N, C-alpha and C positions, 0 to 999 in steps of 0.2 A: 645442182642436186638432181634436177630432172634427167640430165644425161646419164646419171648413174643408176637411176631407179630400176631399169630393166635387169640389172645385174645383181641386185640385192635379192637373194633367194635363200631359202632354207635357213640353216643356222648361220646368221649374219654377224659380221664384225664391222663396226664403223670406227675406223682408226683415225683419230684426230677430229672427231665429230663435233667439237665445240659444245654447244648447249643442247645437242641431241636432235637435230633436225630429221635424221633418218629413223629415229627410234619409233616413231608412230607407224612406220611402214613394215615393221617386222614384229611378229608375235613375241610377246614378252619372254616366253620360255626359250626363244631361239635368237636372242639378241645380246650382244655385248658392245658397249661403247667404251672406247679408250680415249682418254683426253688428259693431257699433262697440265693444262691450265686449271688451277684450283677453282677459280670463279666460274668458268664454263662448266666444270665438272659438277659443282654445286647446283648450278642452274638446271643442268640436265637431270640430275637426280630429283630436284624439286618438281620439275615439269612432268617427269615420267616415273612415277613412284614404283611401278611394277617392272621396270627395266633395270638391268644391271649395268653399272658404269664403274670403271676402275681407272686409276691414274697411271698404271704401268701395264706392260705386256702380260697376257695370261701365261700360264704354264705352257711349255712347248707341247704337251700332250693334248691341249685343248685345240680342236680343229674346227674349221668353218667351211661351209659351202661357198660363201662369198665374203670377201673382205673389200670394203669400200674405203678409200682414202681421198677425200676431196680437198684439193688445194693445200696439200701438205708437202709433197715431194720437193717442191721448189724451195722449201725452207730448210732442207737438210743438206749437209755438205758432202755426203757420200750416198748418192741415189741408189747405186747397186746394193750397197749394204742395207739400206732402208728396205728395198724390195725383198731382199733375202730374209730379213727379219720378219717381214709379213708372210712371205711364202712358206716358211716352216709351219705356219698355222693353217695352210690349205689342206682340206680333207683329200686324202689319196683315193678314196673309194667313190667319189662323185665327180661330176664335171665342174669341179670347183674353179672359181675365177677370182682374180684380184683386179679391181678397177680403180684407176687413179685419174684424177683430173688435175690439170695444171695449166697456167697460162702458157701460150706458145711463145717460144723464144723470139720469133720474128716481130712480136708486138711488145717487146720490152719497153720501148719508148712510149707506148700508149699508157702503160702502167705508171711510168715516171710522170708523164703529163697529168694523168688522172689523179695521181696522188698529190701533185703540186696544186691542182685546182680543188682538191677536197672531194673529188668524185669517188676515189678509192681510199682505202686506209693507208695513210702515210707510214704507219708503224709496220704493217704487213709488207708493204713495198720495200722498205729498208731491210727487212729480214730475208728477202729473196737471196738464196745462195746460188741456185742454178735454175735458169729457165731452159728447159730442154725441148728439143724438137723431136719428131717421130724417130729419127735415126738414133739419137742419143737415148731416148726411152727404150728403144728396142735393144740397144747395146747394154744398158744397165740391167734390163730384164734378163738378157742372156747370161750375164755375169752372175745373176741371182738364181739361175736354173729355171728361168721362166721363158715362155714363148709368147710373143705378142700375137694376138689373134687379129690378123690383118683386116678382116671385114668388120671388126668391132672397134677399130680405131677411127675416130672422126674429130674434126674440129667443129666448134659451135660458138655461139655468140659472135657472129660475123668473123670467125676465124681466130678470135682473140684467145680462146681457151680450147683445150683438147681433152678427150677422154681416151685412155689407153686401157685395154682389157688384156690381161695375161692369164695363161694357164700354166700349170707345171709342165716343163719340157720333158717329154718322155723319150 
């Protein structure tokens, strides 16, 4: 979460935000949390009564200055389509960005061992569809009409995770 905080600005969307960890960081009038898990959605709504949370994508006309998606892209089977789905909600008139975090592909074995030892969620680890490296993230972004901002890509947590920040390709 800390890695994505600098990119959460203006009218913000937390896509796949679970119980709303990012909600406190954005003014209530400028926040939308999207979560498909009903239990997490209820928890978020209970914790942050003045924030808006929904279970599906907003209308295409709703635009955001920042879209943050933490540890979600590795659970989808079509990363480029996922990024495209989010990208249509980026505001054209600002320096809008889309930031995603994901485990790095080179440490897949760490997640397997960690899940086996109970250090990580076994359920989440089994749900990983794609662990992407920088090149694959950049390629998925390009297919979605996005440009990876090179100086904003970095690995963290001893290289196990990565944050990738995209903007609309112009």
